[in-house]
C-alpha positions in Angstrom: 110.3 86.9 104.2 113.8 88.1 105.2 115.4 85.3 103.1 113.3 86.2 100.1 114.2 89.9 100.3 117.9 89.1 100.7 117.8 86.8 97.7 116.2 89.6 95.7 118.8 92.1 96.9 121.6 89.7 95.9 120.1 89.1 92.5 119.8 92.9 91.9 123.3 93.8 93.2 124.8 91.1 90.9 123.0 92.6 88.0 123.5 96.3 88.3 124.7 98.8 91.0 122.0 101.3 91.8 122.3 104.6 93.8 118.8 105.9 94.3 117.6 106.8 90.8 121.2 107.0 89.5 123.1 104.1 87.9 126.5 103.6 86.5 126.6 101.1 83.6 129.6 100.1 81.5 128.1 98.5 78.3 129.7 98.5 74.9 127.3 96.1 73.4 125.4 97.7 70.5 123.0 94.8 70.2 121.6 94.5 73.7 118.1 95.8 72.6 115.8 92.9 72.0 112.2 94.0 71.6 109.8 91.2 72.3 108.1 90.8 69.0 105.0 89.2 70.4 104.3 92.1 72.8 105.2 95.1 70.5 104.3 95.8 66.9 106.3 98.2 64.8 104.0 101.0 63.5 106.5 103.6 62.4 110.2 103.8 61.6 112.9 105.7 59.9 116.1 103.6 59.2 117.8 106.5 57.3 118.7 104.2 54.4 118.0 106.8 51.7 120.4 109.5 50.5 118.3 112.4 51.7 116.1 113.1 54.7 112.4 112.0 54.3 110.6 115.2 54.8 107.3 113.4 54.7 108.3 112.2 58.2 110.4 115.1 59.5 110.1 118.8 59.9 113.3 120.9 59.9 113.2 123.8 62.3 114.7 127.2 61.5 115.4 129.0 64.7 117.5 132.0 65.6 120.0 131.9 68.5 118.6 132.4 72.0 115.0 131.3 71.0 114.9 128.9 73.9 117.1 128.3 77.0 119.6 131.0 76.0 121.1 128.6 73.5 123.8 129.9 71.3 123.1 128.0 68.0 120.9 128.8 65.1 118.9 125.8 63.8 119.2 125.7 60.0 118.3 123.5 57.1 121.9 123.7 55.8 123.2 120.4 54.3 126.2 120.6 56.7 123.9 120.7 59.7 121.4 117.9 58.8 122.3 115.1 56.3 122.4 111.3 55.8 125.6 109.4 55.4 126.4 105.7 55.6 122.9 104.8 56.7 122.8 107.3 59.6 121.1 110.6 60.1 123.8 113.1 61.1 122.9 116.3 63.0 126.0 118.4 63.1 126.8 121.5 65.2 129.3 123.9 63.8 131.3 126.9 64.9 130.6 129.4 62.1 131.3 133.0 63.4 129.2 135.5 61.4 126.7 133.1 60.0 123.5 134.8 58.8 120.1 133.3 58.3 116.4 133.7 58.6 114.2 131.8 61.2 110.7 130.3 60.7 109.1 133.7 61.4 111.1 135.5 58.8 113.4 137.2 61.3 117.0 137.7 60.2 119.9 136.9 62.6 123.6 136.5 62.9 125.0 133.5 64.7 128.4 132.1 65.7 127.1 128.5 65.9 124.7 126.5 63.8 123.1 123.1 64.3 120.0 121.0 63.4 116.7 120.2 65.0 114.0 117.8 63.6 110.6 116.9 64.7 107.6 114.8 63.6 104.9 117.4 64.6 101.8 117.2 62.5 103.2 114.3 60.5 103.4 111.5 63.0 102.3 111.8 66.7 101.5 109.1 69.2 99.9 108.4 72.6 101.6 105.5 74.4 104.0 102.9 72.9 107.6 101.9 72.9 110.1 104.4 71.3 113.6 103.3 70.4 116.3 105.5 69.1 119.8 104.1 68.4 122.3 106.9 68.5 125.9 107.9 69.0 126.3 111.3 70.8 128.5 114.3 70.2 131.6 114.9 72.2 132.7 118.3 73.5 132.1 120.8 76.2 129.1 123.0 75.3 127.2 120.3 73.4 123.7 119.5 74.6 122.1 116.7 72.4 118.6 115.6 73.2 116.1 112.9 72.1 112.7 113.9 73.4 109.0 114.3 73.0 106.5 117.2 73.4 102.8 117.1 73.7 101.1 118.1 70.5 98.9 120.6 72.4 102.0 122.9 72.9 100.7 125.2 70.1 97.4 125.7 72.1 98.2 125.4 75.8 101.9 126.0 75.8 104.8 124.5 77.8 104.9 122.9 80.3 101.1 122.2 80.3 101.5 120.2 77.1 103.9 117.8 78.8 107.6 117.1 77.9 109.2 113.6 78.0 113.1 113.7 77.7 114.2 110.2 76.6 117.8 111.3 76.5 119.8 114.4 77.4 123.6 114.7 77.6 125.7 117.8 78.4 129.3 117.7 77.1 130.9 118.9 80.3 129.5 115.9 82.2 130.8 113.2 79.9 128.8 109.9 79.8 126.0 110.9 82.1 122.6 110.3 80.4 119.5 112.0 81.8 115.8 111.3 81.5 113.1 113.7 82.8 109.5 114.8 82.6 108.2 118.3 82.7 104.5 119.2 83.4 102.7 122.1 85.0 103.4 120.8 88.5 106.7 119.1 87.8 109.2 121.2 85.8 112.7 122.6 86.1 111.5 126.2 86.6 110.0 125.1 89.9 112.8 122.6 90.6 110.2 119.8 90.7 111.0 117.9 87.5 111.2 114.1 87.8 114.6 113.0 86.6 116.9 110.0 86.6 120.4 109.4 85.3 122.7 106.7 84.2 126.5 106.8 83.5 127.6 105.1 80.3 131.2 106.1 79.5 131.0 105.1 75.8 128.0 107.3 74.7 130.2 109.4 72.4 132.3 106.5 71.2 129.6 104.0 70.2 125.9 103.6 69.5 123.4 102.9 72.2 119.6 102.4 72.1 117.6 104.9 74.1 114.2 103.6 74.9 110.9 104.9 76.4 108.0 102.7 77.3 104.9 104.8 77.8 101.6 103.5 79.1 98.6 105.1 80.8 100.2 104.3 84.2 103.9 104.9 83.8 106.9 106.2 81.8 109.8 103.8 81.8 113.3 104.8 80.5 116.0 102.4 79.5 119.4 102.4 77.7 120.3 99.2 75.9 117.3 97.7 77.8 118.8 98.6 81.1 116.3 100.6 83.2 117.3 103.9 84.8 114.3 106.0 85.4 110.6 105.3 86.2 107.7 107.7 86.7 104.4 106.3 88.0 101.1 108.1 87.2 100.1 109.6 90.5 98.1 112.3 88.8 94.6 111.0 89.5 93.3 112.6 86.4 95.1 115.9 87.2 96.5 117.2 83.9 98.9 119.5 85.8 100.7 116.3 87.1 100.1 113.9 84.2 99.3 115.4 80.8 100.6 112.2 79.1 97.3 110.7 77.9 97.5 112.8 74.7 99.5 112.7 71.4 103.1 113.8 71.4 105.8 114.1 68.7 109.5 113.2 68.6 112.3 115.8 68.5 116.0 115.2 67.7 118.5 118.1 68.2 121.9 119.3 69.3 121.9 122.6 71.2 125.1 124.5 71.8 125.6 126.3 75.2 122.5 127.5 76.9 121.2 127.3 80.5 122.4 123.8 81.0 124.8 122.9 78.2 126.8 126.1 78.5 127.3 126.0 82.3 131.0 125.5 81.8 131.3 127.3 78.5 131.9 126.0 75.0 135.0 124.5 73.6 135.3 125.9 70.1 138.0 123.5 69.2 135.6 120.5 69.7 133.6 121.3 66.6 132.2 119.8 64.5 130.0 118.1 67.1 127.9 115.2 65.6 125.0 113.1 66.7 124.6 110.0 64.6 121.1 108.3 64.6 121.0 104.8 63.1 117.2 104.5 63.5 114.0 105.7 65.1 111.4 103.0 65.7 107.9 103.3 67.3 105.9 100.3 68.5 102.4 99.9 69.8 101.5 97.3 72.4 99.8 94.1 71.1 97.1 92.2 72.9 99.8 90.0 74.3 101.5 92.8 76.1 100.4 92.9 79.7 101.9 94.7 82.7 102.1 93.1 86.1 99.8 94.2 88.9 101.8 94.3 92.2 100.0 94.7 95.5 102.2 96.3 98.2 101.1 95.8 101.8 102.4 97.3 105.1 101.2 96.4 108.6 100.5 99.5 110.8 99.0 97.7 113.8 101.9 98.8 116.0 102.0 102.4 114.7 99.9 105.5 115.3 98.8 106.3 111.7 99.0 109.9 110.6 95.5 111.2 109.7 96.5 111.5 106.0 97.4 107.8 105.9 100.2 105.8 104.3 102.1 106.4 101.1 104.7 104.7 99.0 107.4 107.4 98.5 111.0 107.8 97.6 113.2 105.4 95.6 112.3 104.8 92.0 108.5 104.5 92.6 108.2 107.8 94.4 111.1 109.7 92.8 110.3 113.4 92.4 107.0 113.0 94.2 107.5 113.7 97.9 103.7 113.3 98.5 104.0 109.7 97.4 101.5 107.2 96.1 98.4 106.8 98.4 97.6 103.5 100.1 94.4 102.4 101.7 93.3 100.4 104.8 90.4 98.8 103.0 89.3 96.4 105.7 90.1 98.6 108.7 92.5 95.9 110.0 95.7 98.0 110.0 97.0 96.5 106.7 97.5 99.3 104.2 97.8 98.4 100.6 98.0 99.7 97.0 98.1 97.9 93.7 100.3 99.3 91.0 100.6 98.3 87.3 104.3 97.8 86.5 106.4 96.5 83.6 107.5 92.9 83.7 111.0 92.4 85.0 111.4 96.0 86.2 113.3 96.9 89.3 111.8 99.3 91.9 113.0 100.9 95.1 110.7 102.6 97.6 109.8 103.2 101.2 106.6 103.5 103.2 105.8 106.9 104.6 103.4 107.6 107.4 101.6 110.8 106.3 101.2 113.0 103.3 104.0 115.6 102.9 103.6 117.0 99.3 106.2 119.7 99.7 108.9 118.1 101.7 111.2 115.1 101.8 111.2 115.2 105.6 109.1 113.4 108.2 107.1 110.2 108.3 109.7 107.9 106.8 110.0 104.3 108.0 113.6 103.2 109.0 114.3 100.1 106.9 116.8 97.7 108.5 120.1 97.1 106.7 119.2 93.5 106.2 116.4 94.3 103.7 117.4 97.8 102.6 119.4 98.8 99.6 121.5 101.7 98.3 122.0 105.1 99.9 118.7 105.6 101.7 118.1 102.0 102.7 115.1 101.7 100.4 113.0 98.5 100.0 113.3 96.9 96.6 111.2 94.7 94.4 111.7 93.1 91.0 108.5 92.4 89.1 107.7 88.8 88.1 106.0 87.5 84.9 102.6 87.4 86.7 100.5 89.5 89.1 101.9 89.5 92.6 100.6 90.1 96.1 103.5 90.9 98.4 103.1 89.7 102.0 102.5 92.5 104.5 105.6 93.8 106.2 105.7 95.7 109.5 106.5 99.4 109.2 110.3 99.8 109.6 110.8 96.0 109.6 111.8 93.3 107.1 109.1 90.9 108.2 105.4 91.1 109.3 104.5 92.2 112.8 102.4 89.1 113.6 
C-alpha cells in the first residue's frame, strides 16, 4: 500500500503544488477548458455576440451606495457601466464624484463611484449543473469583482438561508488570488464558518480564464481552467441550514468598489476605470453518461480505543470548513470503519481520519499521518479518483498501511 500511496503523491506533486485548500497556479492558456461533450449538454448560454445586452436573459440592478457590505459604488444601468464591445460583456467601475441617481426602490442618492451588477433572477435559474464563465478581471486596489450564485428563495427566506455559491471573488489589494466560498445558515462569514478555498493565478487581470462550478446533489466543485481548487461535500444530511443547495439559484456578475473586504486597504482612485470582461457564460446539465465515482474509504481501528462518537473524515479538501467531519460507520463490528462518497472523476482530495466528533473545534482526535504517505502542510492523506468505483484497502489509524 505504501508504494501505491507514494506513487499517487508523486503524480500529484508533479501535476500541481497544493497547500491545504490553497493552490498556486501559473497558467496563461486561455483554452485549457475542455468540457466533455458526452457528459454535459449545453442548456443556456450568452456569448455576448450582439451589440447590446440581452435583457431577456439579464436583469440590471439599480442600487445605492452602501446597500450591502458597506460598498462604495452605486450600481447603475448607465451605458458606461454595462456594455458589450468586441464580443465581450464589459462591466466597468468608474470614479465619478457627485454622481446622482435613483435605486430600484425609487430612493435618490449621490455616489462617488459607479459600477454594474447583472443577474438572471426570474429569467433563468438552475438546480445542479456545470457553470462556466470565461472572464478577465479588473486591476486596482479597491476592486472587488465577483461571479456567483444566490438561491432563488432569497426573496422569501433571506440570506444566508437561501444559500450562496461564490464561483469567483477577487480583491484588488490581493492581486491574483482567486477565492471560492459557500455561505449558508450554519456556514457563513458572519459566523466565521464559511467554507472557502483559494488559488493564485498571477495573470487574472492580464488574460482570460475560465471559472467553473460543478454542482451536484452531493458536492460543489470549483475549478479555474479545469484546475480544481475547492471542494465542498454535502455533509448536511437533509439539514437545510448546512446544505440549501437542492433548490434553484441564479447567476450574478458584478464589480463592487471598496466595502468590508474589497476596501480593507482603501481604494486607488487612479486605477479607474476598472473593467471586468466576460467572454461567455455557459450552463450545462449532466447527461445520462455523466457518472460520479463512488469511493469507499476504510480505516482499521482494532488497535485504538474508539471515541464514543465514532470516526470521521475531516480536514483537507474533503473536510475543509467542517471540523465535525463526515461520519463513518463500523458496519460489521469488526473494527473497520468505512464511508462511501460520490466524487467527480479525476478529482484530487486530501483528508485525515479523526477519532471522535468535534463540531466546534479543529483540536483533538486527529491521526498522525507518517511523512511517507502524508502531503502538504498538515500531512494529510491524499486520493485521486479513478474512472470507476473504488474501494480503498483499509489503513491503520495513523499508519500508511493496514494493521494486519
